[in-house]
N, C-alpha and C positions, 0 to 999 in steps of 0.2 A: 504494500500500500504506500509506503514511504517513497519507494522508487517511482511509482506511477505519479504521485503528487509532484515530485521533483521534475519528472519528465514533462508534465503538463505546464509547470511553471516556466521551464526553459522554452518550451514550444511557444507559449503566449508571449514571452519576453522577446523572442526572435521575431514573431509576427508583428509586434508593436512598432518595429523600425521600418516596415515596408511601405508605410504611407507616403514617404517622401519620394519613393521611386515612381509611384503612380500619380503624383501631384501634377496638375495641369496649370500652366501659367495663364493668368487672366490678362488679356490685352488691356493696356492703359488707355483705352479709347473713350468713346462716349459712355455716358451713364445709362444704365438700363433702368426700366421702370421698377422692377422689384428691389433694386439696390436703393433707389431714391425713397420708395415707400417704406422700406425697412429702416432706413436711416431716420426718416421723419416720424414714423409711428413707434419705433422701439428705442433706437439709440438716443435720440434727442430727449425724450421724456425720462429715460434712465439717467441721462446727464443732469437734467433738472433736479431729479431726486437726489443725485449725488451732491449737488450744490446745497440743497436743503439739509441733508444729513451732515455735510461738512460744517455748515453754519451752526447746527445744533451742537456738534462736538466741539466747535470753537468756543461757544458760550460755556459749555460744561468744563472745558479745560482752562478757562480764564483764571480761576483761583490758583492754579499751579503755574501757568505761563506768565502771568503778570508780575509776580515777585521775582521770577527768574529773568525778566526782561526779554522774553521770547515770544511775546504776544504777536508781534508783527510777522515773525517766521511762521507761527501757527496759522495766522490769518492767510498768508500766502499759500501755505501747503493745503489747508482745509477749505478755503473759499476761492481764492484768486485763480489758482491753477485749474481746478475743475470748471470754474465759470468760463475761463478763456477757452478751454477745450470744448465746452458745451456750446458757446455762442459764436466763437470766431473761426472755427475750422470749416473748411469747405465740405460739401456733400461727399460722401463715400470715402472720406479720408479718416481712417480710424487709428 
């Protein structure tokens, strides 16, 4: 039983690296409709939620970051970077 388990683990480990061989490069051409819809309906709202959660964690972390004079770093990491990613990036660029 131990030998069979080890063999299966090795088998699945070897199979896990074959995805790169079969990967197909996507052309960097025009935007397709599913990509734009997916970006607008899924990625952008998730980015907005990320900004909201970051703001919440920023407020929670203020009692620790304020005395250490790291509040600006925390603000950039938790609010500014996610907001810039959410609002300023072009479509389909992830």
